Structure formats: structure tokens, C-alpha cells
C-alpha distance (Angstrom), angle and dihedral (degrees) to the residues before:
residue distance angle dihedral
M1 . . .
S2 3.80 . .
K3 3.79 121.5 .
S4 3.83 92.0 -105.0
E5 3.83 91.4 47.9
G6 3.80 89.1 50.6
Q7 3.80 91.6 49.9
S8 3.81 91.0 49.4
F9 3.83 91.6 48.6
N10 3.82 90.4 49.4
A11 3.82 92.0 48.5
Q12 3.82 91.0 51.1
T13 3.81 91.2 45.8
I14 3.81 92.3 50.3
E15 3.80 91.7 48.8
E16 3.82 92.7 48.8
F17 3.82 91.9 45.2
R18 3.80 92.4 53.9
R19 3.80 93.9 41.8
T20 3.81 94.0 51.1
G21 3.80 101.9 36.4
G22 3.78 94.5 -105.6
R23 3.81 104.2 -36.9
V24 3.79 115.3 124.8
E25 3.79 116.6 -179.9
A26 3.82 95.0 -148.4
F27 3.81 90.1 59.8
G28 3.81 97.3 45.9
D29 3.79 111.1 -164.2
A30 3.82 94.5 -19.4
P31 3.81 112.6 127.7
L32 3.80 106.9 -105.5
L33 3.79 131.6 -175.5
L34 3.78 136.7 175.9
L35 3.79 115.5 -122.9
T36 3.78 117.9 -160.9
T37 3.79 116.4 -165.8
I38 3.79 134.4 169.8
G39 3.81 114.4 -108.2
A40 3.81 110.4 -106.4
K41 3.80 91.5 -140.4
S42 3.80 104.9 19.3
G43 3.81 99.7 40.7
L44 3.83 87.7 -140.7
Q45 3.79 125.4 131.1
R46 3.81 113.5 -101.3
T47 3.81 123.1 -169.0
T48 3.79 123.1 -158.9
P49 3.82 129.8 -179.8
L50 3.81 111.6 -131.6
M51 3.76 138.0 174.8
Y52 3.78 111.8 -122.0
L53 3.78 144.3 -167.6
A54 3.80 117.8 -134.5
D55 3.80 118.0 -134.4
E56 3.79 102.3 -122.2
G57 3.81 91.2 -158.4
Q58 3.80 97.6 50.8
G59 3.80 120.4 41.0
G60 3.77 90.8 -159.8
R61 3.80 98.7 56.7
V62 3.79 133.2 76.4
Y63 3.79 132.5 172.2
V64 3.81 127.8 -133.0
F65 3.79 128.3 -170.5
A66 3.82 124.6 -133.7
S67 3.79 92.2 -147.6
A68 3.82 99.6 138.3
A69 3.81 84.0 -159.9
G70 3.80 89.3 -68.0
A71 3.81 97.4 -51.1
D72 3.79 117.7 155.0
D73 3.82 92.3 -120.0
D74 3.78 128.0 64.1
P75 3.81 114.6 -106.1
A76 3.81 119.6 -99.3
W77 3.80 92.0 -112.2
F78 3.82 89.3 60.1
R79 3.80 92.2 52.6
N80 3.83 89.8 47.6
L81 3.78 92.2 48.2
S82 3.81 91.4 47.6
A83 3.81 90.3 53.8
N84 3.83 94.1 46.0
P85 3.84 108.2 23.4
H86 3.81 95.2 161.0
D87 3.80 96.8 47.2
V88 3.80 98.7 71.0
T89 3.80 132.3 125.3
V90 3.79 123.8 -160.2
E91 3.80 125.0 -163.6
I92 3.80 117.8 -163.7
G93 3.77 115.2 173.8
E94 3.79 106.0 -40.6
R95 3.81 93.4 -26.5
S96 3.79 123.4 101.1
A97 3.81 122.8 -170.0
K98 3.78 139.0 168.6
A99 3.79 112.5 -116.1
D100 3.77 144.2 -171.0
A101 3.80 118.4 -131.5
E102 3.78 128.0 -146.1
V103 3.80 128.4 175.5
V104 3.81 109.5 -123.6
A105 3.81 116.5 -125.0
E106 3.81 128.2 -142.9
P107 2.97 136.1 -56.4
L108 3.82 91.0 28.7
R109 3.83 91.2 47.6
G110 3.80 91.6 59.9
K111 3.81 93.0 45.0
L112 3.82 92.6 50.9
Y113 3.79 93.2 45.1
A114 3.81 90.9 50.5
E115 3.81 90.1 50.5
Q116 3.82 91.0 50.6
A117 3.82 91.2 47.8
E118 3.80 89.7 51.6
R119 3.81 91.8 50.6
S120 3.79 93.8 42.3
P121 3.84 112.0 22.1
V122 3.81 93.2 -162.4
F123 3.83 86.4 77.9
A124 3.82 90.4 60.6
G125 3.80 87.5 56.9
Y126 3.79 92.1 50.6
E127 3.79 90.1 55.1
T128 3.81 92.2 55.0
K129 3.83 92.7 51.7
T130 3.80 96.4 61.2
S131 3.78 138.8 47.4
R132 3.82 93.3 -146.0
A133 3.77 123.3 93.7
I134 3.80 102.1 -111.9
P135 3.80 108.1 -123.4
V136 3.78 120.3 -121.0
V137 3.79 116.7 -153.3
A138 3.80 126.3 -157.3
L139 3.80 111.9 -145.6
T140 3.81 111.3 -161.4
L141 3.80 109.4 -161.7
R142 3.81 111.5 -138.4
D143 3.79 95.2 -158.4
A144 3.80 94.3 49.5
């Protein structure tokens, strides 16, 4: 998928997500959220649809995976989030909340990634395509 095709797919996904209260046909029953970050260079808001893993122990925390579909470079949203970890908005269903982001360290990173790969096998494939350890980010919702 080219960069422009990816941007078009994301724009359509974001529109459908907001129109339907978080249901996006292309993702089936997979948990999906919208992550809005501030561009590290541009300072502009950037919204990205991402699959997530809910933290069963803390209702106000979810995990996202900077897989970039197995690319060798981290996705732009991860660089933006790293530059502005306290200026993040998360939309889940019809709920929108400010959040704080923190990169998860080993060994928890590996455990969470393995759980996500078990729930959604496409993530296992991403891991085999790259030599980098795919970052896992904890998003702690402030309005939880």
C-alpha cells in the first residue's frame, strides 16, 4: 500500500469510526481506537486508527503497538507520541479522553506483544518482518 493509499484508508476508517460510534467494518470485532497526537515537527494534530489491547486490571489503561505493519522504522504516530507524551487524545467508541503515553519496557513489552499476537495473528507476522523490537505503548486515560 502506498503512502497516499494508506492515508486515504486511514481517513475513511476515521470517518466510519466516528460515524458509527467505533465500529469499522474492515476491522470486524477487533478493538479499535483513534489516537490523536501532536506532530513532532509540524505541531499539527494527527489522528491514527489503531488496534488496542485493554488492560484488564486498570479500566483507564490501554496498550497500542507501534508495528507499522512490520516496517523497519517506527510509525510517525510513535515519533509524535514520544515527542509529546502528555498531549494525547484517545477515542474508544463514542468516548474521548486525554491520555498520557509511556513506552513499556521488557519483560512486560514482550508479554503484551505476545498476547496481542495471540488475539490478532497479523501482529505475529509483523514481528517476523522486522529486526526491531516493536514498541508497546501504555495509554493511561486521564478521564477514566
